[in-house]
C-alpha positions, 0 to 999 in steps of 0.5 A: 916386289913388282917393279912400281911398288916401291912408288906406292909404298913411298907416296902413300906412307904419309899419315895423311893425304888429301882427296886430290888424286896424285896428277891433279895436285901434280897439274894444278900445284907442282911447277915445272923444273926447269932445263939448262940452256947454255950457250958458247961465249963466242955466239951469247953476245952475237946480235942474231942469238940476242934477237933470238932468245929476247922473247924466251928471256923477256916472257918466255913460256917455256921451263927454260933458264939461258946462262952463258958458258964459263968455259971459254972452249965451249963451242956449241949451245948445250941442253941440259936437264937442270942447272945442277946437271951436266947430263946433256939432252942436245948439244949444237949450233944454235939458230931459229930452226934448232931452237924451234926443235928444242922448245917444241915438237908434234908429239909435245904439243899434242901432249900439252893438248891431252894434259889440258883436257885433263887426262890422267896419264898419257902413256907414250909408246915408243917403238920400233914399228916391227911386229912384236913392238906393235903387239907390244903396244896393242897389249898395253893399251888392251891393259890400259882400256880395262884398267879404265873401267875398273879404276876410280877416282878418290871421293871429293871432300868439298870442306877440306881446304887443302883439297880443293882443285885448281882452276884447270879441266874437269876431274875425270878418269882417263888413261890414254896412249901417244905412239911415236917411232924411236927413228922419228927425227922431230921426237929425238929430244922428246925421247931422251927427256922420256928416260930421263936424266938417270936413264938405264937405256938408250932410246934409240935402241930400246923400244919402251913407255913412259908416263907423263902426267901432270904439267910434263911431269914422267913418274918413269919410263920402261922397256916394253919387255919388261913392262908387264900388266901388273907394273903397269897397274901400280903406275896407273893406281898410284897417279889416280890415288890420293896424293901423299906427296904434298912435295914434288921433290919427294916424288919419283920422276922428272920433268920434260921441256914443254914450251906452255905456260901453266898458269894462263893455259889452265884457267883457259882451259876451265873456261872453254869447258863451262863455255856453252856451246854455240847455237844455231842461228834462229832461221829467218822467218818466212816470208808471207804468201804473197811475196813468195807468188810472182807478181805476174801470177797475181789477179789484178785487186778490184774494188767492187761496192755492192748495190743495195738490194731493193725495197719491195714494193706495195702493189695497189691491191693489197694497200685497199684490202688493208684499208676496207679490213680497216673501216670494218673493224673500226664500225663495229668495235664501237658496237661491241663495246656498247652490248 
């Protein structure tokens, strides 16, 4: 059986499945598991630590709970995968700088951005930068581009009440990658979280790729030298297929620590997608031609009243001839009438 085939067999064995793909069902409905930050007794009650942790305790966004150790011998603050787990992700002195590194990192910000954009899965590739690793990373990226072209999402049933999408980005099929260097000091916690509580290899010495989806859920992490094309396809096709795992604890994987309030971020992502694009302002009306010409260039306007045309005068000769014709007619017309 191929590397990821057991995932498909496990999570598609249900008699029925909604039409929502796995990655989107996880984004909509699977709350991120909380990491467990345990403080030493000597530090927990100090004003500095209390002030530092007060925002997290009051209304913290990260999937993190905080407790004080019952072991009086504990000297350092410890971050564990969960309250039930003894596996440590980090330990050290807690201050503003270390707390910031525990809660967030540049790569985790990028992961959140891509998840809120609707990416189906982000393959985080951690390598050494060697020529061999570069070739392996390029092989994965090339294969993911091909899978993105040939894969398809389940046809959504708008009449199925169990298949209604929650608020968030538009449903889309997108296989993306995020490249990291294994020796990046800002991402050491993320690399350990990607390998997971049951990790079988050391992220400091092994180049690997991990598949992140949902609200920061890791489907699995595999060394590059065993992550072949068929295994990559199995994992991707599972995540874009119908969700048969209604309960989160029935699905394989583990979560990473992200400093985000998903219940607020997802509706905000939906609003940002539906917000109309800003239109360019209308241009100002053009000034009238007269306003564009300097005043010195305008001729002075004079009001000239035209004189009326002279009335033609009748001359004396024309008047005499007209009277003569009238007298002749006056004399002749009565004679014609008597005849």
